[in-house]
Backbone as CSV, one residue per row, in Angstrom:
resi,resn,N_x,N_y,N_z,CA_x,CA_y,CA_z,C_x,C_y,C_z
1,MET,72.342,-85.522,5.823,71.133,-85.098,5.126,71.493,-84.179,3.970
2,ALA,70.765,-84.317,2.893,71.018,-83.468,1.739,70.454,-82.083,1.980
3,THR,71.195,-81.068,1.561,70.721,-79.700,1.679,71.025,-78.959,0.401
4,GLY,70.306,-77.847,0.178,70.577,-77.020,-0.986,70.063,-77.631,-2.265
5,GLU,70.441,-77.046,-3.385,69.978,-77.514,-4.685,70.663,-78.828,-5.034
6,SER,69.896,-79.771,-5.555,70.455,-81.069,-5.908,71.140,-81.053,-7.261
7,GLY,70.792,-80.110,-8.119,71.375,-80.074,-9.446,70.656,-80.945,-10.440
8,CYS,69.632,-81.692,-10.005,68.888,-82.549,-10.924,67.910,-81.730,-11.740
9,ALA,67.695,-82.150,-12.979,66.612,-81.568,-13.763,65.305,-81.989,-13.125
10,SER,64.392,-81.053,-12.964,63.137,-81.352,-12.289,62.291,-82.306,-13.094
11,LEU,61.725,-83.287,-12.403,60.780,-84.204,-13.040,59.357,-83.888,-12.634
12,LEU,59.167,-82.842,-11.843,57.832,-82.546,-11.356,57.014,-81.725,-12.328
13,ALA,57.625,-81.244,-13.388,56.916,-80.528,-14.452,56.053,-79.396,-13.906
14,GLY,56.535,-78.749,-12.843,55.855,-77.567,-12.340,54.674,-77.829,-11.451
15,ASP,54.355,-79.086,-11.112,53.250,-79.318,-10.201,53.731,-80.123,-9.007
16,GLU,52.791,-80.557,-8.167,53.163,-81.203,-6.921,52.994,-82.716,-6.958
17,ARG,52.812,-83.291,-8.134,52.608,-84.725,-8.207,53.935,-85.459,-8.358
18,ILE,54.031,-86.640,-7.761,55.180,-87.484,-8.040,55.011,-87.989,-9.470
19,PRO,56.008,-87.787,-10.335,55.833,-88.095,-11.749,55.783,-89.591,-12.026
20,TRP,54.978,-89.966,-12.979,54.880,-91.367,-13.387,54.316,-91.412,-14.794
21,ASP,54.989,-92.078,-15.687,54.543,-92.176,-17.069,53.736,-93.451,-17.219
22,SER,52.417,-93.336,-17.273,51.558,-94.510,-17.328,51.715,-95.289,-18.634
23,ASP,52.273,-94.651,-19.655,52.480,-95.344,-20.929,53.734,-96.214,-20.911
24,LYS,54.575,-96.017,-19.905,55.817,-96.788,-19.821,55.985,-97.319,-18.397
25,PRO,55.071,-98.180,-17.955,55.098,-98.606,-16.554,56.285,-99.485,-16.199
26,TYR,56.906,-100.125,-17.186,58.008,-101.027,-16.868,59.370,-100.427,-17.165
27,TYR,59.428,-99.419,-18.009,60.710,-98.874,-18.418,60.734,-97.350,-18.310
28,PRO,60.621,-96.805,-17.104,60.709,-95.349,-16.958,62.119,-94.891,-17.294
29,PRO,62.287,-93.667,-17.801,63.641,-93.160,-18.053,64.369,-92.961,-16.732
30,HIS,65.625,-93.317,-16.709,66.398,-93.204,-15.477,67.348,-92.016,-15.541
31,ILE,67.650,-91.476,-14.372,68.578,-90.367,-14.233,69.895,-90.929,-13.701
32,TYR,70.999,-90.548,-14.297,72.286,-91.018,-13.800,73.203,-89.823,-13.582
33,LEU,73.363,-89.424,-12.323,74.178,-88.281,-11.943,75.016,-88.647,-10.724
34,ASP,76.148,-88.003,-10.594,77.044,-88.265,-9.474,76.664,-87.435,-8.252
35,ASN,77.026,-87.962,-7.078,76.900,-87.242,-5.802,75.513,-86.633,-5.626
36,ARG,74.513,-87.473,-5.616,73.134,-87.027,-5.517,72.355,-87.894,-4.524
37,ALA,71.293,-87.323,-4.015,70.285,-88.117,-3.307,69.341,-88.680,-4.361
38,TYR,69.000,-89.938,-4.211,68.093,-90.604,-5.136,66.912,-91.188,-4.370
39,PHE,65.721,-90.900,-4.849,64.499,-91.545,-4.366,64.182,-92.641,-5.376
40,ILE,64.281,-93.891,-4.931,64.107,-95.046,-5.814,62.884,-95.843,-5.378
41,THR,62.058,-96.186,-6.340,60.864,-96.988,-6.091,60.851,-98.160,-7.068
42,ALA,60.501,-99.321,-6.578,60.304,-100.477,-7.454,59.073,-101.245,-6.996
43,GLY,58.296,-101.703,-7.964,57.112,-102.498,-7.666,57.252,-103.904,-8.206
44,THR,56.516,-104.804,-7.646,56.517,-106.171,-8.138,55.808,-106.238,-9.487
45,PHE,56.145,-107.246,-10.262,55.553,-107.412,-11.583,54.037,-107.602,-11.457
46,ASP,53.299,-106.834,-12.245,51.832,-106.861,-12.216,51.268,-106.503,-10.836
47,ARG,52.074,-105.850,-10.011,51.666,-105.409,-8.672,51.180,-106.566,-7.783
48,ARG,51.709,-107.725,-8.016,51.327,-108.870,-7.184,51.870,-108.687,-5.762
49,PRO,51.133,-109.119,-4.739,51.564,-108.918,-3.349,52.623,-109.935,-2.916
50,LEU,53.740,-109.946,-3.609,54.781,-110.932,-3.338,55.516,-110.661,-2.026
51,LEU,55.312,-109.469,-1.463,55.990,-109.098,-0.216,55.014,-109.025,0.954
52,ALA,53.882,-109.679,0.822,52.816,-109.519,1.807,53.129,-110.181,3.154
53,THR,53.987,-111.172,3.158,54.265,-111.882,4.413,55.490,-111.295,5.108
54,ASP,55.596,-111.564,6.397,56.775,-111.125,7.149,58.048,-111.760,6.597
55,ASP,57.971,-113.025,6.201,59.150,-113.697,5.667,59.640,-113.014,4.400
56,ALA,58.727,-112.647,3.522,59.113,-111.996,2.265,59.678,-110.604,2.518
57,LYS,59.039,-109.842,3.396,59.546,-108.512,3.721,60.913,-108.598,4.384
58,SER,61.113,-109.604,5.206,62.407,-109.777,5.872,63.511,-110.067,4.866
59,VAL,63.183,-110.832,3.827,64.159,-111.100,2.764,64.596,-109.792,2.117
60,LEU,63.628,-108.962,1.742,63.963,-107.696,1.087,64.723,-106.769,2.033
61,ARG,64.310,-106.704,3.286,65.009,-105.858,4.255,66.459,-106.300,4.423
62,GLU,66.672,-107.593,4.532,68.027,-108.121,4.702,68.897,-107.814,3.484
63,GLU,68.350,-108.039,2.294,69.141,-107.815,1.084,69.314,-106.334,0.771
64,LEU,68.372,-105.517,1.205,68.532,-104.077,1.052,69.750,-103.598,1.839
65,ARG,69.858,-104.032,3.053,70.994,-103.633,3.883,72.302,-104.177,3.311
66,SER,72.249,-105.400,2.806,73.444,-106.002,2.219,73.876,-105.254,0.957
67,ALA,72.918,-104.892,0.103,73.239,-104.193,-1.144,73.841,-102.824,-0.864
68,VAL,73.293,-102.122,0.105,73.825,-100.808,0.480,75.277,-100.926,0.931
69,GLU,75.533,-101.926,1.759,76.892,-102.126,2.265,77.848,-102.526,1.149
70,GLN,77.423,-103.444,0.299,78.296,-103.939,-0.761,78.614,-102.873,-1.806
71,VAL,77.630,-102.047,-2.141,77.822,-101.031,-3.177,78.459,-99.766,-2.599
72,GLY,78.330,-99.564,-1.290,78.958,-98.421,-0.649,78.178,-97.134,-0.770
73,ILE,76.859,-97.224,-0.639,76.024,-96.024,-0.673,75.390,-95.814,0.703
74,GLU,74.871,-94.620,0.926,74.241,-94.294,2.203,72.733,-94.496,2.094
75,LEU,72.187,-95.309,2.978,70.745,-95.518,3.036,70.158,-94.494,3.985
76,VAL,69.372,-93.560,3.450,68.828,-92.460,4.236,67.480,-92.821,4.840
77,ALA,66.596,-93.417,4.053,65.266,-93.802,4.530,64.743,-94.924,3.644
78,TRP,63.838,-95.740,4.201,63.313,-96.856,3.423,61.990,-97.331,4.002
79,VAL,61.203,-98.003,3.170,59.975,-98.652,3.602,59.663,-99.781,2.633
80,ILE,59.130,-100.864,3.162,58.732,-102.021,2.363,57.239,-102.256,2.551
81,LEU,56.507,-102.315,1.454,55.074,-102.597,1.480,54.810,-103.947,0.813
82,ASP,53.547,-104.299,0.600,53.207,-105.631,0.111,53.599,-105.869,-1.341
83,ASN,53.652,-104.801,-2.148,53.989,-105.009,-3.557,54.981,-103.975,-4.104
84,HIS,55.656,-103.245,-3.229,56.670,-102.294,-3.676,57.507,-101.829,-2.496
85,TYR,58.566,-101.119,-2.832,59.380,-100.502,-1.792,59.789,-99.106,-2.251
86,HIS,60.137,-98.268,-1.289,60.717,-96.956,-1.541,62.019,-96.854,-0.749
87,VAL,63.053,-96.287,-1.346,64.274,-95.992,-0.611,64.765,-94.602,-1.000
88,LEU,65.386,-93.930,-0.063,66.078,-92.678,-0.307,67.541,-92.928,0.032
89,VAL,68.405,-92.794,-0.953,69.820,-93.099,-0.766,70.659,-91.917,-1.230
90,HIS,71.896,-91.892,-0.788,72.854,-90.919,-1.298,73.978,-91.684,-1.970
91,ILE,74.258,-91.344,-3.234,75.278,-92.055,-3.994,76.416,-91.105,-4.341
92,LYS,77.596,-91.665,-4.518,78.756,-90.869,-4.907,78.941,-90.866,-6.420
93,SER,78.700,-92.006,-7.041,78.861,-92.094,-8.493,77.616,-92.713,-9.104
94,LYS,77.290,-92.291,-10.319,76.063,-92.752,-10.965,76.060,-94.259,-11.202
95,GLU,77.237,-94.854,-11.329,77.290,-96.301,-11.540,76.719,-97.063,-10.351
96,GLN,76.755,-96.440,-9.167,76.253,-97.125,-7.971,74.745,-97.353,-8.018
97,VAL,74.026,-96.495,-8.697,72.572,-96.670,-8.808,72.265,-97.980,-9.530
98,VAL,72.931,-98.192,-10.641,72.713,-99.413,-11.421,73.164,-100.633,-10.635
99,ARG,74.329,-100.555,-10.023,74.849,-101.695,-9.268,73.938,-102.039,-8.098
100,PHE,73.460,-101.014,-7.411,72.583,-101.227,-6.260,71.281,-101.912,-6.656
101,THR,70.580,-101.362,-7.635,69.278,-101.942,-8.022,69.454,-103.320,-8.650
102,ARG,70.503,-103.484,-9.446,70.725,-104.791,-10.090,70.989,-105.869,-9.047
103,ARG,71.837,-105.544,-8.080,72.142,-106.524,-7.040,70.902,-106.832,-6.200
104,LEU,70.225,-105.776,-5.753,69.062,-105.968,-4.897,67.981,-106.790,-5.595
105,HIS,67.688,-106.472,-6.838,66.589,-107.150,-7.537,66.953,-108.576,-7.938
106,SER,68.180,-108.795,-8.344,68.543,-110.150,-8.763,68.554,-111.118,-7.585
107,ILE,69.135,-110.707,-6.468,69.227,-111.611,-5.324,67.869,-111.804,-4.660
108,THR,67.098,-110.729,-4.508,65.776,-110.894,-3.887,64.842,-111.715,-4.771
109,ALA,64.966,-111.595,-6.079,64.128,-112.412,-6.965,64.408,-113.889,-6.738
110,ILE,65.675,-114.236,-6.648,66.045,-115.640,-6.403,65.517,-116.106,-5.048
111,ARG,65.730,-115.298,-4.023,65.325,-115.705,-2.688,63.806,-115.751,-2.526
112,LEU,63.104,-114.799,-3.102,61.636,-114.805,-2.997,61.040,-115.975,-3.781
113,ASN,61.600,-116.280,-4.929,61.099,-117.422,-5.700,61.378,-118.736,-4.989
114,ARG,62.504,-118.787,-4.305,62.799,-119.981,-3.505,61.829,-120.068,-2.322
115,LEU,61.562,-118.930,-1.687,60.633,-118.901,-0.551,59.244,-119.355,-0.965
116,HIS,58.810,-118.943,-2.151,57.458,-119.263,-2.633,57.418,-120.497,-3.528
117,ALA,58.564,-121.165,-3.692,58.656,-122.364,-4.530,58.157,-122.100,-5.951
118,GLN,58.603,-120.975,-6.526,58.239,-120.620,-7.899,59.479,-120.178,-8.671
119,PRO,60.352,-121.123,-8.992,61.591,-120.772,-9.693,61.312,-120.156,-11.061
120,GLY,62.112,-119.142,-11.415,61.984,-118.513,-12.717,60.900,-117.461,-12.830
121,ARG,60.100,-117.276,-11.817,59.026,-116.279,-11.858,59.613,-114.868,-11.919
122,ARG,58.994,-113.980,-12.699,59.427,-112.589,-12.726,58.913,-111.888,-11.473
123,VAL,59.802,-111.235,-10.759,59.453,-110.602,-9.488,59.310,-109.097,-9.629
124,TRP,60.293,-108.431,-10.250,60.314,-106.975,-10.300,59.986,-106.454,-11.694
125,ARG,59.460,-105.236,-11.761,59.144,-104.620,-13.049,60.004,-103.380,-13.291
126,ASN,61.304,-103.495,-13.071,62.216,-102.371,-13.211,62.000,-101.404,-12.050
127,TYR,62.598,-100.237,-12.134,62.483,-99.289,-11.037,62.327,-97.876,-11.586
128,TRP,61.928,-96.973,-10.711,61.730,-95.573,-11.041,62.587,-94.746,-10.091
129,ASP,63.212,-93.680,-10.587,64.053,-92.876,-9.712,63.783,-91.391,-9.897
130,TYR,64.108,-90.648,-8.858,63.880,-89.205,-8.852,64.897,-88.560,-7.917
131,CYS,65.500,-87.479,-8.335,66.434,-86.740,-7.490,65.722,-85.562,-6.843
132,PRO,65.605,-85.516,-5.525,65.037,-84.329,-4.871,65.764,-83.067,-5.313
133,ARG,65.008,-82.012,-5.537,65.560,-80.794,-6.124,66.264,-79.899,-5.120
134,ASN,65.846,-79.940,-3.864,66.381,-79.026,-2.855,66.040,-79.595,-1.477
135,GLU,66.361,-78.854,-0.437,66.135,-79.338,0.921,64.659,-79.612,1.197
136,LYS,63.803,-78.707,0.761,62.368,-78.880,0.965,61.877,-80.149,0.294
137,ASP,62.289,-80.379,-0.930,61.894,-81.566,-1.676,62.428,-82.830,-1.011
138,PHE,63.669,-82.764,-0.535,64.302,-83.903,0.121,63.497,-84.369,1.328
139,TYR,63.123,-83.428,2.203,62.422,-83.817,3.421,60.957,-84.182,3.157
140,ARG,60.378,-83.639,2.104,59.043,-84.102,1.713,59.093,-85.566,1.291
141,VAL,60.118,-85.918,0.524,60.279,-87.317,0.110,60.486,-88.206,1.327
142,LEU,61.311,-87.758,2.265,61.553,-88.547,3.471,60.243,-88.772,4.230
143,ASN,59.442,-87.718,4.399,58.148,-87.865,5.067,57.212,-88.762,4.285
144,TYR,57.249,-88.649,2.965,56.400,-89.500,2.126,56.740,-90.975,2.318
145,ILE,58.033,-91.286,2.358,58.460,-92.671,2.579,57.906,-93.179,3.904
146,HIS,58.047,-92.390,4.946,57.641,-92.846,6.272,56.125,-92.922,6.445
147,ILE,55.388,-92.159,5.666,53.932,-92.172,5.811,53.285,-93.291,4.992
148,ASN,54.079,-93.968,4.169,53.518,-94.964,3.262,52.737,-96.094,3.932
149,PRO,53.164,-96.622,5.075,52.354,-97.662,5.712,50.938,-97.193,6.036
150,ALA,50.784,-95.910,6.402,49.441,-95.379,6.641,48.699,-95.194,5.329
151,LYS,49.410,-94.728,4.312,48.813,-94.512,2.997,48.223,-95.802,2.435
152,HIS,48.892,-96.926,2.679,48.452,-98.207,2.126,47.667,-99.059,3.118
153,GLY,47.383,-98.539,4.284,46.522,-99.231,5.225,47.081,-100.510,5.793
154,VAL,48.403,-100.587,5.954,49.001,-101.822,6.470,49.388,-101.726,7.942
155,LEU,49.058,-100.626,8.599,49.359,-100.506,10.022,48.405,-101.369,10.834
156,SER,48.840,-101.746,12.043,48.015,-102.613,12.884,46.680,-101.952,13.214
157,GLU,46.705,-100.623,13.379,45.476,-99.863,13.597,45.473,-98.718,12.591
158,PRO,44.755,-98.863,11.475,44.776,-97.842,10.419,44.362,-96.465,10.949
159,ILE,44.961,-95.444,10.368,44.635,-94.075,10.732,44.565,-93.242,9.463
160,GLY,43.599,-92.365,9.379,43.437,-91.539,8.195,44.468,-90.422,8.148
161,LEU,44.706,-89.923,6.948,45.630,-88.814,6.758,44.819,-87.562,6.475
162,GLY,44.916,-86.603,7.357,44.154,-85.376,7.176,44.818,-84.442,6.177
163,THR,44.046,-83.524,5.608,44.592,-82.526,4.702,44.106,-81.147,5.133
164,ARG,44.675,-80.138,4.530,44.278,-78.771,4.804,43.818,-78.124,3.510
165,SER,43.287,-76.917,3.605,42.698,-76.254,2.452,43.713,-75.983,1.350
166,ASP,44.995,-75.902,1.694,46.006,-75.636,0.672,46.491,-76.905,-0.005
167,GLY,45.850,-78.036,0.282,46.205,-79.285,-0.375,47.429,-79.973,0.183
168,MET,47.878,-79.584,1.378,49.045,-80.181,1.993,48.631,-81.006,3.204
169,ILE,49.349,-82.090,3.443,49.115,-82.917,4.619,50.026,-82.419,5.733
170,ARG,49.414,-81.871,6.781,50.169,-81.406,7.941,49.683,-82.172,9.165
171,LEU,50.595,-82.792,9.852,50.235,-83.591,11.010,50.726,-82.892,12.265
172,SER,49.823,-82.672,13.189,50.195,-82.015,14.438,49.258,-82.496,15.534
173,GLY,49.649,-82.249,16.781,48.794,-82.587,17.911,48.460,-84.064,17.976
174,THR,47.182,-84.367,18.202,46.764,-85.760,18.359,46.932,-86.551,17.079
175,ASP,46.779,-85.901,15.903,46.985,-86.611,14.636,48.409,-87.124,14.540
176,ALA,49.367,-86.256,14.847,50.771,-86.645,14.769,51.090,-87.731,15.792
177,MET,50.568,-87.605,17.004,50.849,-88.594,18.037,50.284,-89.959,17.669
178,GLY,49.062,-89.976,17.151,48.455,-91.241,16.769,49.213,-91.915,15.648
179,LEU,49.590,-91.150,14.630,50.341,-91.724,13.518,51.731,-92.146,13.972
180,HIS,52.347,-91.350,14.794,53.678,-91.652,15.317,53.697,-93.012,16.007
181,GLU,52.748,-93.254,16.880,52.720,-94.516,17.616,52.511,-95.707,16.686
182,ARG,51.678,-95.556,15.678,51.422,-96.655,14.752,52.611,-96.917,13.826
183,LEU,53.252,-95.854,13.375,54.419,-96.028,12.521,55.566,-96.677,13.280
184,LEU,55.677,-96.398,14.565,56.716,-97.026,15.372,56.552,-98.542,15.412
185,GLY,55.319,-98.998,15.297,55.055,-100.430,15.350,55.254,-101.151,14.039
186,TYR,55.541,-100.403,12.966,55.752,-101.029,11.654,57.251,-101.263,11.477
187,THR,57.666,-102.505,11.459,59.091,-102.846,11.519,59.789,-102.834,10.165
188,TYR,59.048,-102.596,9.095,59.663,-102.621,7.762,59.793,-101.206,7.209
189,SER,60.366,-100.340,8.015,60.538,-98.937,7.680,61.655,-98.375,8.546
190,SER,62.238,-97.277,8.100,63.299,-96.621,8.869,62.759,-95.651,9.903
191,TYR,61.441,-95.564,10.054,60.869,-94.548,10.932,61.349,-94.684,12.376
192,ALA,61.346,-95.894,12.903,61.751,-96.089,14.298,63.202,-95.646,14.519
193,SER,64.044,-95.865,13.521,65.438,-95.444,13.633,65.533,-93.918,13.724
194,TYR,64.704,-93.215,12.969,64.694,-91.754,13.024,64.200,-91.268,14.386
195,VAL,63.223,-91.952,14.934,62.715,-91.554,16.246,63.796,-91.733,17.310
196,ARG,64.561,-92.815,17.213,65.642,-93.030,18.176,66.692,-91.915,18.080
197,GLN,66.929,-91.430,16.877,67.938,-90.387,16.684,67.433,-88.990,17.043
198,HIS,66.186,-88.705,16.686,65.693,-87.330,16.779,64.538,-87.137,17.751
199,GLY,63.997,-88.248,18.280,62.889,-88.141,19.214,61.582,-87.779,18.522
200,HIS,60.492,-87.898,19.284,59.187,-87.583,18.715,59.079,-86.122,18.332
201,GLU,59.665,-85.240,19.130,59.585,-83.811,18.829,60.290,-83.482,17.515
202,GLY,61.434,-84.128,17.302,62.156,-83.895,16.056,61.370,-84.359,14.842
203,MET,60.697,-85.514,14.962,59.907,-86.010,13.839,58.665,-85.155,13.630
204,ALA,58.062,-84.697,14.736,56.896,-83.821,14.605,57.279,-82.527,13.888
205,ALA,58.491,-82.052,14.139,58.966,-80.841,13.459,59.109,-81.081,11.960
206,LEU,59.551,-82.274,11.582,59.660,-82.589,10.155,58.293,-82.583,9.483
207,TRP,57.298,-83.171,10.158,55.940,-83.173,9.602,55.430,-81.744,9.468
208,ARG,55.730,-80.930,10.460,55.230,-79.553,10.454,55.911,-78.698,9.382
209,ASP,57.234,-78.827,9.290,57.999,-77.943,8.418,58.034,-78.399,6.963
210,TYR,57.820,-79.690,6.730,57.896,-80.216,5.363,56.675,-81.087,5.057
211,PRO,55.497,-80.490,5.022,54.283,-81.271,4.731,54.326,-81.801,3.306
212,ILE,53.734,-82.959,3.096,53.717,-83.532,1.744,52.414,-83.141,1.049
213,PRO,52.449,-82.928,-0.269,51.228,-82.573,-0.993,50.216,-83.699,-0.945
214,ASP,48.966,-83.355,-0.731,47.905,-84.348,-0.709,47.853,-85.149,-2.004
215,ALA,48.224,-84.519,-3.130,48.197,-85.199,-4.420,49.111,-86.425,-4.443
216,TRP,50.134,-86.436,-3.585,51.042,-87.577,-3.574,50.357,-88.846,-3.083
217,GLN,49.226,-88.736,-2.399,48.504,-89.922,-1.968,47.967,-90.710,-3.167
218,GLY,47.804,-90.047,-4.307,47.214,-90.703,-5.463,48.233,-91.181,-6.477
219,ASP,49.504,-91.319,-6.068,50.503,-91.779,-7.048,50.295,-93.260,-7.346
220,GLU,51.085,-93.782,-8.258,50.884,-95.150,-8.741,51.225,-96.204,-7.703
221,PHE,51.925,-95.824,-6.629,52.319,-96.824,-5.623,51.597,-96.531,-4.315
């Protein structure tokens, strides 16, 4: 796990929102730094639900694991939704970011187009990246990744995300237990792997100690 200052220039511009330049939806500026944790997000072109089926999500999950292994980076957390994915990785050299995304997007585009019988179709719209600034930021991103299935309403039994007066999402008690059980049932996320390693109490502690800002629910993904 990443700890301490990441050394990245902050992209949060002093507020609690995940940054996104609406004027440049396809070509966000990328950060290239060595030995960093990277939060990477990519969406499908025109936000089409190209990953809505189990077969499509399985393709991306399989190639995600393959790309991580081939490029030699550490996959910290991940989630796949109907029209985008989020990953948190640790890289040793900045060249690995480019190699990882290029490999993942090129191979999944071919396989998804073959699956849907639409050769030559554009699948991805580039990617967006962000380096967590410190330990607090790192674990907020990790919680954000894992909460995404609830945020997008794709769980088998949807559950609302509560907030508090300070604008932070803190999950405890029955709220945490209900969300925990539903997230465990979502197979296109690293959440179940974290539960196996740290148990429910460990994950509940992460929710308690590193709440995510409510404003993050309104990001572009």
